[in-house]
Residue, then its C-alpha position, 0 to 999 in steps of 0.5 A: m529486464q528493464n521495463d518502462l511500465v513502473f507504477r508507484a502510489g499517488t502523491a497523497k499516499r506518499t505524502l502520508g508516508w512522509l508525515v508518518v516518518l516525520g511525525a514519528a521521528g519528531a516524537l522520538a526526538a522529543m522523547i530522547y531529549m526529555i530523558f536526557t535533559h531531565p534524568e533525575v525525574q525518570t524512574p526505572t518503570e518510566l525508562w522501560s516505557a520510554a523504550a517500548i514507546g521508542a520501538f513503536l515509534v521506530g516501527l512507525m517510521v519503518a512503515g512510513v518508509a515502506i509506504q514510499y517504497r512499495h511499488w509495481s512493475i510489469e516485466g514481460e507477462t508478470i507482474v512484480f510487486r515490490h515491498l520494503f523487505k520482499r518481492k512478489t511475482i505474479p504471473v498474469s496466466e494466474l489471474s483472470g480479472f482486475g478492478k480498481m478500488m478507491i479509498v477516500v481518507v478525509v479528502a485524500p483519495f488513494a487508488h489501488v488495482d485489485l487482481y483477482s484469480r479465476e475464482l474471483k478471490l483477491v490475489a493482490r492490491l496494488p498501489i497506483s497514482f491517478k496519472d498512471w491508471p490509464i496506462a495500467e488499465a490499458w495494459l491490464a484490459s488487453r489481458l484481463r477482464y474487468v471485475v465489478n463489485d455489486g455488493s459492498p466493502a463489508l459484503p462484496k459480490h464480485r462478478f466479471a463485467d460481462t456477466p449478467r447480474r443474478 
């Protein structure tokens, strides 16, 4: 089923993903250039170390591409969360609430939608851009209740917005 409600990460998060990809690719290219232009100074231990560092840099590039690819969509009464290598389907009937999570790194804010089960356990944290938040909030609010956190990120105290504080 084709649906117009597709949500991606914000511009800051996608920019961060590209910086990770390009930075790791640049570091890998510099390391390969050094190995091939100065082979006489490379010991076998250094070559194995370069291979391990190269594998790590390739993993960073895959992680940067994965940041670009992560998105979620609403298909009927299910939420489909797509990663680079897998797909998670979450029926709305199994959810009870949602909330908004803001993470600020230096000056770049990242927004996420948190989905909660009936026991107020976190089911999924979905990336979203600020311009898509009102659309997602309207759709989710018509089906689920708001969840607020009266605690802290380290010690959360989740409750539904319409229940009194204890």
